[in-house]
DSSP file (Angstrom, degrees, kcal/mol; ACC not computed):
  #  RESIDUE AA STRUCTURE BP1 BP2  ACC     N-H-->O    O-->H-N    N-H-->O    O-->H-N    TCO  KAPPA ALPHA  PHI   PSI    X-CA   Y-CA   Z-CA
    1    1 A M              0   0    0      0, 0.0     3,-0.1     0, 0.0   103,-0.0   0.000 360.0 360.0 360.0 129.9   25.9   19.2  -13.6
    2    2 A N        -     0   0    0      1,-0.1     2,-0.1     0, 0.0     0, 0.0  -0.339 360.0 -96.3 -67.0 150.3   23.4   21.5  -12.5
    3    3 A A        -     0   0    0      1,-0.1    -1,-0.1    -2,-0.0     0, 0.0  -0.401  39.7-114.7 -70.1 147.2   23.2   22.6   -9.0
    4    4 A L        -     0   0    0     -2,-0.1    -1,-0.1     1,-0.1     2,-0.0  -0.489  28.7-118.0 -80.4 146.3   20.9   20.7   -6.7
    5    5 A P        -     0   0    0      0, 0.0    25,-0.1     0, 0.0    -1,-0.1  -0.329  13.3-134.1 -77.5 163.8   17.8   22.7   -5.3
    6    6 A K  S    S+     0   0    0     23,-0.1    24,-1.0     1,-0.1     2,-0.3   0.619  86.8  37.6 -98.9  -1.8   17.6   23.1   -1.6
    7    7 A T  E     -A   29   0A   0     22,-0.3     2,-0.3    19,-0.1    20,-0.1  -0.940  67.7-178.2-136.6 160.6   14.0   22.2   -1.3
    8    8 A M  E     -A   28   0A   0     20,-2.5    20,-1.8    -2,-0.3     2,-0.3  -0.916  32.1 -93.1-145.6 169.8   11.8   19.6   -3.2
    9    9 A A  E     +     0   0A   0     -2,-0.3   140,-1.8    18,-0.1   141,-0.3  -0.687  49.7 157.6 -84.5 150.1    8.3   18.3   -3.5
   10   10 A A  E     -AB  25 148A   0     15,-2.3    15,-2.9    -2,-0.3     2,-0.7  -0.978  41.9-121.2-163.1 161.6    7.3   15.2   -1.3
   11   11 A V  E     -A   24   0A   0    136,-2.5    84,-0.6    -2,-0.3     2,-0.4  -0.962  32.7-156.7-109.5 114.1    4.4   13.5    0.1
   12   12 A L  E     -AC  23  94A   0     11,-3.0    11,-2.4    -2,-0.7     2,-0.7  -0.787  12.7-142.7 -95.7 136.2    4.7   13.3    3.8
   13   13 A L  E     -AC  22  93A   0     80,-3.1    80,-1.3    -2,-0.4     9,-0.2  -0.874  18.7-175.5 -87.7 111.8    2.9   10.7    5.9
   14   14 A T        -     0   0    0      7,-2.8     2,-0.3    -2,-0.7     8,-0.1   0.482  59.6 -25.4 -94.2  -3.9    1.9   12.7    9.1
   15   15 A G  S    S-     0   0    0      6,-0.4     2,-0.3     3,-0.1    -1,-0.2  -0.968  82.1 -63.7 177.3 179.3    0.4    9.8   11.2
   16   16 A H  S    S+     0   0    0     -2,-0.3     2,-0.3    40,-0.1    40,-0.2  -0.637  87.4  65.5 -80.4 141.6   -1.2    6.5   11.0
   17   17 A G  S    S-     0   0    0     38,-2.5    40,-0.1    -2,-0.3    -2,-0.0  -0.999  80.3 -31.5 151.2-153.2   -4.6    6.5    9.2
   18   18 A G  S >  S-     0   0    0     -2,-0.3     3,-1.6    38,-0.1    -3,-0.1   0.131  82.1 -60.9 -88.6-160.0   -6.2    7.1    5.8
   19   19 A F  G >  S+     0   0    0      1,-0.3     3,-1.4     2,-0.2    -2,-0.0   0.618 123.6  74.7 -69.6 -19.2   -5.5    9.3    2.9
   20   20 A D  G 3  S+     0   0    0      1,-0.3    -1,-0.3     3,-0.0    -3,-0.0   0.480  86.0  63.0 -76.4  -2.0   -6.0   12.3    5.2
   21   21 A K  G <  S+     0   0    0     -3,-1.6    -7,-2.8    -6,-0.1     2,-0.4   0.434  83.6  95.0 -95.7  -5.9   -2.6   11.6    6.7
   22   22 A L  E <   -A   13   0A   0     -3,-1.4     2,-0.5    -9,-0.2    -9,-0.2  -0.798  55.5-175.2 -84.5 123.6   -1.0   12.2    3.4
   23   23 A E  E     -A   12   0A   0    -11,-2.4   -11,-3.0    -2,-0.4     2,-0.4  -0.970  15.0-147.8-132.0 114.7    0.3   15.8    3.0
   24   24 A Y  E     +A   11   0A   0     -2,-0.5     2,-0.3   -13,-0.2   -13,-0.2  -0.725  25.3 173.3 -91.0 139.0    1.8   17.2   -0.2
   25   25 A R  E     -A   10   0A   0    -15,-2.9   -15,-2.3    -2,-0.4     3,-0.1  -0.944  32.3-165.7-137.7 152.4    4.6   19.8    0.3
   26   26 A E  E    S+     0   0A   0     -2,-0.3   -17,-0.1   -17,-0.3   -19,-0.1   0.139  83.3  69.3-121.1  15.8    7.0   21.7   -1.9
   27   27 A D  E     +     0   0A   0    -20,-0.1   -18,-0.1   -17,-0.1    -1,-0.1  -0.016  61.0 127.1-121.3  26.2    9.2   23.0    0.9
   28   28 A V  E     -A    8   0A   0    -20,-1.8   -20,-2.5    -3,-0.1     2,-0.2  -0.669  65.0-110.8 -90.5 140.4   10.8   19.9    2.1
   29   29 A P  E     -A    7   0A   0      0, 0.0   -22,-0.3     0, 0.0   -23,-0.1  -0.440  30.4-110.6 -78.2 136.8   14.7   20.1    2.2
   30   30 A V        -     0   0    0    -24,-1.0   121,-0.1    -2,-0.2   -26,-0.0  -0.367  39.4-118.3 -51.8 122.7   16.6   18.0   -0.2
   31   31 A P        -     0   0    0      0, 0.0    -1,-0.1     0, 0.0   120,-0.0  -0.373  21.9-135.0 -71.3 161.3   18.4   15.1    1.8
   32   32 A Q        -     0   0    0     -3,-0.1     2,-0.3   120,-0.0   120,-0.1  -0.954  19.7-116.2-110.3 133.1   22.1   15.0    1.7
   33   33 A P        -     0   0    0      0, 0.0    75,-0.3     0, 0.0     2,-0.1  -0.559  30.4-157.3 -75.7 135.0   23.9   11.7    1.2
   34   34 A K    >   -     0   0    0     -2,-0.3     3,-2.3     1,-0.2    73,-0.3  -0.332  47.1 -44.5 -95.6-177.5   26.0   10.7    4.1
   35   35 A M  T 3  S+     0   0    0      1,-0.3    -1,-0.2    72,-0.2    74,-0.2  -0.240 133.0  11.6 -52.8 124.7   29.0    8.2    4.0
   36   36 A G  T 3  S+     0   0    0     72,-2.2   119,-3.2     1,-0.3   120,-0.5   0.482 110.3 107.3  89.3  -2.3   28.1    5.2    2.0
   37   37 A E  E <   -D  154   0B   0     -3,-2.3    70,-3.3   117,-0.3     2,-0.4  -0.701  52.2-151.1-117.0 162.1   24.9    6.8    0.5
   38   38 A V  E     -DE 153 106B   0    115,-2.3   115,-1.8    68,-0.2     2,-0.5  -0.946  14.5-131.3-121.1 150.3   23.8    8.2   -2.8
   39   39 A L  E     -DE 152 105B   0     66,-3.3    65,-2.7    -2,-0.4    66,-1.1  -0.883  26.1-163.9-101.3 131.4   21.2   10.8   -3.6
   40   40 A I  E     -DE 151 103B   0    111,-2.7   111,-2.1    -2,-0.5     2,-0.7  -0.931  19.7-137.3-123.5 139.5   18.9    9.9   -6.2
   41   41 A R  E     -DE 150 102B   0     61,-3.1    61,-2.1    -2,-0.5     2,-0.4  -0.802  36.6-127.7 -89.0 120.1   16.5   12.1   -8.4
   42   42 A V  E     + E   0 101B   0    107,-2.0    59,-0.2    -2,-0.7     3,-0.1  -0.510  37.9 169.4 -72.5 124.0   13.4   10.1   -8.3
   43   43 A L  E    S+     0   0B   0     57,-3.3     2,-0.3     1,-0.4    58,-0.2   0.631  72.5   3.0-112.5 -13.6   11.9    9.4  -11.8
   44   44 A A  E     - E   0 100B   0     56,-1.5    56,-2.4   123,-0.1    -1,-0.4  -0.936  57.7-178.8-159.5 143.0    9.3    6.9  -10.7
   45   45 A A  E     - E   0  99B   0     -2,-0.3     2,-0.3    54,-0.2    54,-0.2  -0.991  18.5-143.5-144.1 140.3    8.1    5.3   -7.5
   46   46 A G  E     - E   0  98B   0     52,-1.6    52,-0.9    -2,-0.4     2,-0.7  -0.774  19.7-116.0-103.1 151.1    5.4    2.7   -7.1
   47   47 A V        -     0   0    0     -2,-0.3     2,-0.2    49,-0.1    -2,-0.0  -0.754  39.1-169.8 -88.7 117.3    2.8    2.3   -4.5
   48   48 A N     >  -     0   0    0     -2,-0.7     4,-1.2     1,-0.1     3,-0.4  -0.630  36.1-113.8-103.4 162.7    3.6   -1.0   -2.8
   49   49 A N  H  > S+     0   0    0      1,-0.2     4,-3.5    -2,-0.2     5,-0.2   0.807 117.7  63.2 -64.9 -28.4    1.4   -2.8   -0.2
   50   50 A T  H  > S+     0   0    0      1,-0.2     4,-2.0     2,-0.2    -1,-0.2   0.877 100.9  53.2 -65.6 -31.0    4.1   -2.1    2.4
   51   51 A D  H  > S+     0   0    0     -3,-0.4     4,-1.6     2,-0.2    -1,-0.2   0.930 114.1  40.8 -65.3 -40.4    3.4    1.7    1.9
   52   52 A I  H  X S+     0   0    0     -4,-1.2     4,-2.1     2,-0.2     6,-0.2   0.925 116.0  48.8 -73.1 -44.0   -0.3    1.1    2.5
   53   53 A N  H  <>S+     0   0    0     -4,-3.5     5,-1.8     1,-0.2     6,-0.8   0.803 113.1  49.2 -76.3 -21.2    0.2   -1.4    5.5
   54   54 A T  H ><5S+     0   0    0     -4,-2.0     3,-1.1     3,-0.2    -1,-0.2   0.873 108.9  53.0 -70.4 -42.6    2.7    1.1    7.1
   55   55 A R  H 3<5S+     0   0    0     -4,-1.6   -38,-2.5     1,-0.3    -2,-0.2   0.875 114.3  39.4 -63.2 -40.8    0.4    4.0    6.7
   56   56 A T  T 3<5S-     0   0    0     -4,-2.1    17,-0.8   -40,-0.2    -1,-0.3   0.336 111.3-118.2 -99.1  11.8   -2.5    2.2    8.4
   57   57 A A  T X 5 +     0   0    0     -3,-1.1     3,-1.7    25,-0.2    -3,-0.2   0.751  62.0 150.4  64.3  26.2   -0.2    0.6   11.1
   58   58 A W  T 3 < +     0   0    0     -5,-1.8    -4,-0.2     1,-0.3     5,-0.2   0.834  63.2  62.5 -61.9 -32.1   -1.1   -2.9    9.9
   59   59 A Y  T 3  S+     0   0    0     -6,-0.8    -1,-0.3    23,-0.3    24,-0.2   0.563  80.0 111.0 -69.4  -5.2    2.2   -4.2   10.9
   60   60 A S  S X  S-     0   0    0     -3,-1.7     3,-2.1    22,-0.2    22,-0.1  -0.449  75.7-128.6 -68.8 139.7    1.6   -3.4   14.6
   61   61 A K  T 3  S+     0   0    0      1,-0.3    -1,-0.1    20,-0.2    17,-0.1   0.696 109.1  62.0 -57.9 -19.3    1.2   -6.2   17.0
   62   62 A T  T 3  S+     0   0    0     -5,-0.1    12,-1.3    13,-0.1    -1,-0.3   0.418  77.3 122.1 -86.4   0.6   -2.1   -4.5   18.1
   63   63 A N  E <   -H   73   0C   0     -3,-2.1     2,-0.4    10,-0.2    10,-0.2  -0.311  44.8-165.1 -59.9 139.2   -3.6   -4.8   14.7
   64   64 A E  E     +H   72   0C   0      8,-1.6     8,-1.3     2,-0.1     2,-0.1  -0.978  48.8  31.8-134.7 125.5   -6.9   -6.7   14.6
   65   65 A G  S    S-     0   0    0     -2,-0.4     5,-0.1     6,-0.2     6,-0.0  -0.146  80.5 -76.7 108.7 156.4   -8.1   -7.9   11.2
   66   66 A A      > -     0   0    0      1,-0.1     5,-3.0    -2,-0.1     4,-0.3  -0.231  39.2-111.2 -84.5 167.9   -7.0   -9.1    7.9
   67   67 A T  T > 5S+     0   0    0      1,-0.2     3,-1.8     3,-0.2    -1,-0.1   0.947 117.8  52.9 -56.5 -51.7   -5.6   -7.0    5.1
   68   68 A Q  T 3 5S+     0   0    0      1,-0.3    -1,-0.2     2,-0.1    -3,-0.0   0.790 108.5  51.8 -54.1 -33.7   -8.8   -7.6    2.9
   69   69 A G  T 3 5S-     0   0    0      1,-0.0    -1,-0.3     0, 0.0    -2,-0.2   0.387 119.4-107.3 -87.7   1.1  -11.0   -6.5    5.7
   70   70 A G  T < 5 -     0   0    0     -3,-1.8    -3,-0.2    -4,-0.3    -2,-0.1   0.936  44.6-156.8  73.0  45.4   -9.1   -3.2    6.3
   71   71 A G      < -     0   0    0     -5,-3.0     2,-0.3    -8,-0.1    -6,-0.2  -0.264  11.5-165.8 -55.1 144.1   -7.5   -4.3    9.6
   72   72 A K  E     -H   64   0C   0     -8,-1.3    -8,-1.6   -10,-0.1   -15,-0.1  -0.977  28.2-103.7-134.0 146.1   -6.5   -1.5   11.9
   73   73 A A  E     -H   63   0C   0    -17,-0.8   -10,-0.2    -2,-0.3   -15,-0.1  -0.451  30.1-146.0 -69.7 147.5   -4.4   -1.1   14.8
   74   74 A T        +     0   0    0    -12,-1.3     2,-0.3    -2,-0.1    -1,-0.1   0.432  66.3  22.7-100.7   3.5   -6.7   -0.8   17.9
   75   75 A S  S >  S-     0   0    0      1,-0.1     3,-1.8     0, 0.0     4,-0.2  -0.983  82.5 -94.3-155.9 171.7   -4.7    1.6   20.1
   76   76 A A  G >  S+     0   0    0     -2,-0.3     3,-1.8     1,-0.3     4,-0.2   0.717 108.6  79.4 -58.2 -22.9   -2.1    4.3   20.5
   77   77 A T  G >  S+     0   0    0      1,-0.3     3,-2.0     2,-0.2     4,-0.4   0.677  72.0  80.1 -67.9 -13.6    0.4    1.7   21.2
   78   78 A A  G X> S+     0   0    0     -3,-1.8     3,-1.0     1,-0.3     4,-0.6   0.799  79.0  69.9 -55.3 -24.0    0.6    0.9   17.4
   79   79 A A  G <4 S+     0   0    0     -3,-1.8    10,-0.6     1,-0.2    -1,-0.3   0.739  93.3  55.1 -71.5 -16.9    2.8    3.8   17.2
   80   80 A V  G <4 S+     0   0    0     -3,-2.0     8,-0.4     8,-0.2    -1,-0.2   0.546 124.4  19.4 -88.3  -5.4    5.7    1.9   19.1
   81   81 A D  T <4 S+     0   0    0     -3,-1.0     2,-0.2    -4,-0.4     5,-0.2   0.136  83.7 120.5-149.4  19.9    5.8   -1.2   16.7
   82   82 A A     <  +     0   0    0     -4,-0.6   -23,-0.3     4,-0.1     2,-0.3   0.041  52.8  84.3 -97.0  36.5    4.2   -0.2   13.4
   83   83 A T  S >  S-     0   0    0      4,-0.3     3,-2.0    -2,-0.2     6,-0.0  -0.810  91.0-103.9-120.4 169.5    6.9   -0.8   11.0
   84   84 A W  T 3  S+     0   0    0      1,-0.3    -1,-0.1    -2,-0.3    52,-0.1   0.878 125.0  48.8 -54.5 -38.4    8.1   -4.0    9.2
   85   85 A G  T 3  S-     0   0    0      2,-0.1    -1,-0.3     1,-0.1     3,-0.1   0.397 119.9-111.6 -86.8   6.9   11.0   -4.2   11.6
   86   86 A G  S <  S+     0   0    0     -3,-2.0     2,-0.2     1,-0.3    -4,-0.1   0.682  74.8 127.7  73.1  19.9    8.8   -3.6   14.6
   87   87 A E        -     0   0    0     -6,-0.2    -4,-0.3     1,-0.1    -1,-0.3  -0.685  68.9 -87.7-105.4 161.0   10.0   -0.3   15.4
   88   88 A A        -     0   0    0     -8,-0.4     2,-0.5    -2,-0.2    -8,-0.2  -0.404  42.8-127.3 -60.0 139.2    8.2    3.1   16.0
   89   89 A L        -     0   0    0    -10,-0.6     2,-0.4   -35,-0.1    53,-0.1  -0.803  19.3-135.0 -88.8 138.8    7.7    5.0   12.8
   90   90 A Q        -     0   0    0     -2,-0.5   -75,-0.1    51,-0.3   -11,-0.0  -0.748  31.8-107.8 -93.2 129.5    9.0    8.6   13.0
   91   91 A F  S    S+     0   0    0     -2,-0.4     2,-0.2   -77,-0.1   -77,-0.1  -0.893  94.5  40.4-113.4 149.5    6.6   11.3   11.5
   92   92 A P  S    S+     0   0    0      0, 0.0     2,-0.4     0, 0.0   -78,-0.2   0.626  82.1 173.3 -65.0 151.0    6.6   13.0    9.2
   93   93 A R  E     -C   13   0A   0    -80,-1.3   -80,-3.1    -2,-0.2     2,-0.7  -1.000  30.4-136.6-136.6 138.1    7.8   10.2    7.0
   94   94 A I  E     -C   12   0A   0     -2,-0.4    51,-2.5   -82,-0.2    46,-0.2  -0.840  29.0-160.4 -87.2 114.5    8.3   10.1    3.2
   95   95 A Q        +     0   0    0     -2,-0.7    52,-2.4   -84,-0.6    45,-0.2  -0.230  38.6 119.4 -88.0-179.7    7.0    6.8    2.0
   96   96 A G        -     0   0    0     50,-0.2    50,-2.2    43,-0.2   -49,-0.1   0.552  25.4-176.3 120.8  84.6    7.8    5.0   -1.2
   97   97 A I  S    S+     0   0    0    -51,-0.3     2,-0.6    48,-0.2    42,-0.2   0.786  72.2  63.1 -81.1 -27.7    9.4    1.7   -1.0
   98   98 A D  E     +E   46   0B   0    -52,-0.9   -52,-1.6    24,-0.1     2,-0.4  -0.886  69.5 171.3-107.3 112.1    9.9    1.1   -4.9
   99   99 A V  E     +E   45   0B   0     -2,-0.6    22,-1.6    22,-0.4     2,-0.4  -0.956  20.5 178.1-131.2 141.5   12.1    3.7   -6.5
  100  100 A C  E     +EF  44 120B   0    -56,-2.4   -57,-3.3    -2,-0.4   -56,-1.5  -0.999  33.1 111.9-128.5 132.7   13.7    4.2   -9.8
  101  101 A G  E     -EF  42 119B   0     18,-2.7    18,-2.8    -2,-0.4     2,-0.4  -0.893  58.4 -75.8-169.7-155.7   15.8    7.2  -10.6
  102  102 A R  E     -EF  41 118B   0    -61,-2.1   -61,-3.1    -2,-0.3     2,-0.3  -0.986  39.2-116.0-128.1 134.6   19.3    8.6  -11.4
  103  103 A I  E     +E   40   0B   0     14,-2.2    13,-3.3    -2,-0.4   -63,-0.2  -0.567  36.1 170.2 -70.5 129.5   22.1    9.2   -8.9
  104  104 A V  E     +     0   0B   0    -65,-2.7     2,-0.3     1,-0.4    -1,-0.2   0.582  63.5   9.6-113.5 -23.5   22.8   12.9   -8.8
  105  105 A A  E     -E   39   0B   0    -66,-1.1   -66,-3.3     9,-0.1     2,-0.4  -0.980  63.1-151.2-157.3 154.3   25.3   13.1   -5.8
  106  106 A V  E     -E   38   0B   0     -2,-0.3   -68,-0.2   -68,-0.2     3,-0.1  -0.969  13.0-130.2-131.5 144.0   27.2   10.6   -3.6
  107  107 A G    >   -     0   0    0    -70,-3.3     3,-1.4    -2,-0.4   -73,-0.2  -0.354  51.3 -59.5 -83.6 179.6   28.5   10.7   -0.1
  108  108 A S  T 3  S+     0   0    0    -75,-0.3   -72,-2.2     1,-0.2   -71,-0.2  -0.212 123.0  29.9 -56.6 140.4   31.9    9.9    1.1
  109  109 A G  T 3  S+     0   0    0      1,-0.3     2,-0.5   -74,-0.2    -1,-0.2   0.453  95.5 105.1  90.8   0.3   33.1    6.5    0.3
  110  110 A V  S <  S-     0   0    0     -3,-1.4    -1,-0.3   -73,-0.1     2,-0.2  -0.950  79.0-109.5-117.3 131.7   31.1    6.2   -2.9
  111  111 A E    >   -     0   0    0     -2,-0.5     3,-2.6     1,-0.2     4,-0.2  -0.407  16.7-137.6 -69.2 130.3   32.8    6.5   -6.3
  112  112 A T  G >  S+     0   0    0      1,-0.3     3,-2.1     2,-0.2    -1,-0.2   0.755  97.2  78.6 -55.9 -24.8   31.9    9.7   -8.0
  113  113 A S  G 3  S+     0   0    0      1,-0.3    -1,-0.3     3,-0.1     4,-0.1   0.731  80.4  69.1 -58.3 -21.8   31.7    7.6  -11.2
  114  114 A R  G X   +     0   0    0     -3,-2.6     3,-2.1     2,-0.1   -11,-0.3   0.714  69.8 107.5 -69.7 -19.1   28.3    6.5  -10.1
  115  115 A I  T <  S+     0   0    0     -3,-2.1   -11,-0.2     1,-0.3     3,-0.1  -0.335  80.4  30.4 -60.7 133.9   26.8    9.8  -10.5
  116  116 A G  T 3  S+     0   0    0    -13,-3.3    -1,-0.3     1,-0.4    -2,-0.1  -0.029  86.2 138.9 102.9 -33.6   24.4    9.6  -13.7
  117  117 A E    <   -     0   0    0     -3,-2.1   -14,-2.2   -15,-0.1     2,-0.5  -0.135  53.2-135.5 -44.6 131.7   23.6    6.1  -13.1
  118  118 A R  E     +F  102   0B   0     43,-0.3    43,-3.7   -16,-0.2     2,-0.3  -0.879  41.6 176.7 -89.6 125.3   20.0    5.0  -13.7
  119  119 A V  E     -FG 101 160B   0    -18,-2.8   -18,-2.7    -2,-0.5     2,-0.3  -0.863  35.5-146.2-138.9 157.2   19.3    2.8  -10.7
  120  120 A L  E     -FG 100 159B   0     39,-2.0    39,-2.8    -2,-0.3     2,-0.5  -0.892  29.8-130.6-113.6 154.0   16.6    0.7   -8.9
  121  121 A V  E     - G   0 158B   0    -22,-1.6   -22,-0.4    -2,-0.3    37,-0.2  -0.946   8.8-131.0-109.4 116.2   16.8    0.6   -5.0
  122  122 A E        -     0   0    0     35,-2.6    17,-0.1    -2,-0.5   -24,-0.1  -0.555  23.1-153.8 -57.1 117.1   16.6   -2.7   -3.2
  123  123 A P  S    S+     0   0    0      0, 0.0    16,-2.0     0, 0.0     2,-1.0   0.747  75.3  76.7 -78.5 -19.3   13.9   -1.7   -0.6
  124  124 A C  E    S-I  138   0D   0     14,-0.2     2,-0.7    12,-0.1    14,-0.2  -0.775  72.2-162.1 -93.2 107.9   14.9   -4.1    2.1
  125  125 A L  E     -I  137   0D   0     12,-2.9    12,-1.8    -2,-1.0     2,-0.6  -0.792   5.1-168.5 -95.8 117.4   18.0   -2.4    3.6
  126  126 A R  E     +I  136   0D   0     -2,-0.7    10,-0.2    10,-0.2    -2,-0.0  -0.906  11.0 170.4-112.8 116.8   20.1   -4.8    5.6
  127  127 A E  E     -I  135   0D   0      8,-1.6     8,-1.8    -2,-0.6    -2,-0.0  -0.967  37.3-104.9-126.8 139.2   22.8   -3.5    7.8
  128  128 A P  E     -     0   0D   0      0, 0.0     2,-0.3     0, 0.0     6,-0.2  -0.314  40.9-178.7 -59.9 140.5   24.9   -5.2   10.4
  129  129 A V  E >   -I  132   0D   0      3,-1.7     3,-0.5     4,-0.1     0, 0.0  -0.933  37.3-103.0-135.8 164.5   24.1   -4.4   14.0
  130  130 A R  T 3  S+     0   0    0     -2,-0.3    -1,-0.1     1,-0.2     3,-0.0   0.870 114.9  33.1 -47.5 -51.4   25.5   -5.5   17.4
  131  131 A W  T 3  S+     0   0    0      1,-0.1     2,-0.3    -3,-0.0    -1,-0.2   0.600 123.5  37.1 -95.3 -13.0   22.9   -7.9   18.4
  132  132 A R  E <  S-I  129   0D   0     -3,-0.5    -3,-1.7     1,-0.1     3,-0.2  -0.995  72.7-130.5-136.3 138.9   22.0   -9.4   15.1
  133  133 A L  E    S+     0   0D   0     -2,-0.3     2,-0.4     1,-0.2    -4,-0.1   0.933 101.7  12.8 -54.1 -43.4   24.1  -10.2   12.0
  134  134 A F  E     -     0   0D   0     -6,-0.2     2,-0.6    -3,-0.1    -1,-0.2  -0.988  64.1-170.8-137.0 126.7   21.6   -8.3    9.9
  135  135 A Q  E     -I  127   0D   0     -8,-1.8    -8,-1.6    -2,-0.4     2,-0.2  -0.977  25.0-142.3-117.7 118.0   18.6   -6.0   11.1
  136  136 A A  E     +I  126   0D   0     -2,-0.6     2,-0.3   -10,-0.2   -10,-0.2  -0.558  22.4 177.1 -79.1 146.5   16.4   -5.2    8.1
  137  137 A H  E     -I  125   0D   0    -12,-1.8   -12,-2.9    -2,-0.2     2,-0.4  -0.913  22.5-125.6-135.9 161.4   14.8   -1.8    7.7
  138  138 A F  E >>> -I  124   0D   0     -2,-0.3     3,-2.8   -14,-0.2     5,-1.3  -0.925  13.0-117.4-122.5 130.2   12.7   -0.6    4.9
  139  139 A L  B 345S+j  143   0E   0    -16,-2.0     6,-0.2    -2,-0.4   -43,-0.2  -0.338 107.9  20.6 -53.4 133.6   12.9    2.3    2.5
  140  140 A G  T 345S+     0   0    0      3,-2.1    -1,-0.3     4,-0.3     5,-0.2   0.374 127.2  56.9  89.8 -10.1    9.7    4.4    3.0
  141  141 A S  T <45S+     0   0    0     -3,-2.8   -51,-0.3     2,-0.4    -2,-0.2   0.696 119.9  11.0-118.0 -74.6    9.2    2.9    6.5
  142  142 A E  T  <5S+     0   0    0     -4,-1.2     2,-0.3   -53,-0.1    -3,-0.2   0.594 138.3  28.0 -84.5  -9.6   12.1    3.3    8.9
  143  143 A C  B   <S-j  139   0E   0     -5,-1.3    -3,-2.1   -49,-0.1    -2,-0.4  -0.975 102.3 -80.0-143.9 156.7   13.8    5.8    6.5
  144  144 A D        -     0   0    0     -2,-0.3    -4,-0.3    -5,-0.2   -49,-0.2  -0.119  51.2-167.6 -52.3 145.1   12.5    8.2    4.0
  145  145 A G        -     0   0    0    -51,-2.5   -49,-0.2    -6,-0.2   -48,-0.2  -0.275  34.5 -64.6-124.0-149.4   11.6    6.8    0.6
  146  146 A G  S    S+     0   0    0    -50,-2.2     2,-1.7     1,-0.2   -50,-0.2   0.231  87.4 103.4 -94.0   5.4   10.7    7.7   -3.0
  147  147 A F  S    S+     0   0    0    -52,-2.4  -136,-2.5  -136,-0.2     2,-0.3  -0.321  81.1  65.2 -88.2  53.7    7.4    9.7   -2.8
  148  148 A A  B    S-B   10   0A   0     -2,-1.7  -138,-0.2  -138,-0.2  -106,-0.1  -0.930 100.3 -97.9-157.4 174.2    9.6   12.9   -3.3
  149  149 A Q  S    S+     0   0    0   -140,-1.8  -107,-2.0    -2,-0.3     2,-0.3   0.759 107.2  21.0 -78.9 -24.0   11.7   14.4   -6.0
  150  150 A Y  E     +D   41   0B   0   -141,-0.3     2,-0.3  -109,-0.2  -109,-0.2  -0.997  64.4 178.9-142.0 148.0   15.0   13.0   -4.3
  151  151 A C  E     -D   40   0B   0   -111,-2.1  -111,-2.7    -2,-0.3     2,-0.3  -0.995  20.5-134.1-144.5 142.6   15.8   10.2   -1.8
  152  152 A V  E     +D   39   0B   0     -2,-0.3  -113,-0.2  -113,-0.2  -120,-0.0  -0.679  27.9 166.7 -90.9 150.6   18.8    8.9   -0.3
  153  153 A A  E     -D   38   0B   0   -115,-1.8  -115,-2.3    -2,-0.3     2,-0.2  -0.990  45.2 -82.2-154.5 159.8   19.7    5.3   -0.1
  154  154 A P  E >   -D   37   0B   0      0, 0.0     3,-2.1     0, 0.0  -117,-0.3  -0.498  36.4-132.4 -67.2 135.7   22.8    3.1    0.8
  155  155 A A  G >  S+     0   0    0   -119,-3.2     3,-1.9     1,-0.3  -118,-0.1   0.852 105.1  61.9 -66.3 -29.6   24.9    2.8   -2.3
  156  156 A I  G 3  S+     0   0    0   -120,-0.5    -1,-0.3     1,-0.3  -119,-0.1   0.613 103.8  51.5 -66.5  -6.4   25.1   -1.0   -1.7
  157  157 A H  G <  S+     0   0    0     -3,-2.1   -35,-2.6   -34,-0.0     2,-0.4   0.135  92.2  88.7-111.2  12.7   21.4   -1.2   -2.1
  158  158 A T  E <   -G  121   0B   0     -3,-1.9     2,-0.5   -37,-0.2   -37,-0.2  -0.940  59.9-161.0-115.2 141.2   21.3    0.7   -5.4
  159  159 A Y  E     -G  120   0B   0    -39,-2.8   -39,-2.0    -2,-0.4     2,-0.2  -0.964  17.4-126.8-125.4 123.3   21.6   -1.3   -8.7
  160  160 A K  E     -G  119   0B   0     -2,-0.5     2,-0.5   -41,-0.2   -41,-0.2  -0.474  27.0-158.8 -74.3 136.8   22.5    0.3  -12.1
  161  161 A I        +     0   0    0    -43,-3.7     2,-0.5    -2,-0.2   -43,-0.3  -0.944  18.6 178.2-122.4 137.4   20.0   -0.6  -14.7
  162  162 A V        +     0   0    0     -2,-0.5    -2,-0.0   -45,-0.1   -45,-0.0  -0.901  37.6 114.2-137.2  99.6   20.6   -0.5  -18.4
  163  163 A C  S    S-     0   0    0     -2,-0.5    -2,-0.0     2,-0.2     0, 0.0  -0.990  70.1-110.5-167.5 159.0   17.5   -1.6  -20.3
  164  164 A P  S    S+     0   0    0      0, 0.0    -1,-0.0     0, 0.0     0, 0.0   0.609  79.3 111.3 -77.6  -2.9   14.8   -0.2  -22.7
  165  165 A L  S    S-     0   0    0      1,-0.1    -2,-0.2     2,-0.1     2,-0.1  -0.333  74.0-114.2 -70.7 153.8   12.0   -0.3  -20.2
  166  166 A S     >  -     0   0    0      1,-0.1     4,-2.1     0, 0.0    -1,-0.1  -0.344  28.0-103.7 -82.8 168.6   10.8    3.1  -19.1
  167  167 A D  T  4 S+     0   0    0      1,-0.2  -123,-0.1     2,-0.2    -1,-0.1   0.940 123.2  48.2 -55.6 -48.4   11.3    4.3  -15.4
  168  168 A A  T  4 S+     0   0    0      1,-0.2    -1,-0.2     2,-0.2  -124,-0.1   0.895 107.7  55.9 -68.7 -35.2    7.6    3.7  -14.6
  169  169 A E  T  4        0   0    0      1,-0.3    -1,-0.2  -125,-0.0    -2,-0.2   0.892 360.0 360.0 -57.1 -44.3    7.7    0.2  -16.2
  170  170 A L     <        0   0    0     -4,-2.1    -1,-0.3    -3,-0.0    -2,-0.2   0.455 360.0 360.0 -57.4 360.0   10.6   -0.7  -13.9
C-alpha cells in the first residue's frame, strides 16, 4: 500500500451563505481514523440538498422562507442551530453528505481486512448518547464529509459495494 499524503485537496465551507463561502484548498490535513472509524479515499461525492440547506442555514429555526424561494436565516442566531441535528455548525467544515470511495486505513477496533473495500457511507450517523437512545448527526454537517480527497466515517456506517456501477453512478 502506498503511504498516505499528509495533506489533501478539499472544499471548505467558511460560513453560512452563498457560493462565496466555499473555498478550494490543497493544504488541508488528511484526517486520521479514530477508534471505530475508517479513512476513505473519496472517488465520488454527490451534492445533496442537505449540503445546500446546511450552507445556507436553512435548517435554522430562525429561517424565514421556503426552499423554493431561497429561504434564508434572518439573524446571526442561525449559527447556533443551523444543522440537521439543531446544533451549531463548526467552521470551516468540509461538506459532502453522499460519499463513495475505498477504505485506505482503519482505526483501532476495525478489521484491517476492510482496507481496499469499495464503500458507500450512510450519511445519517446514529450514535448512542446519554439522554437519548440515538442522536443523529450528519456527514458533511456536524462532521466533515466527502468534498475532499479523503474523509473519515464510522466503520458501522460504511457498506461494501460490489457492483458494475461506476463510483459516480452510485
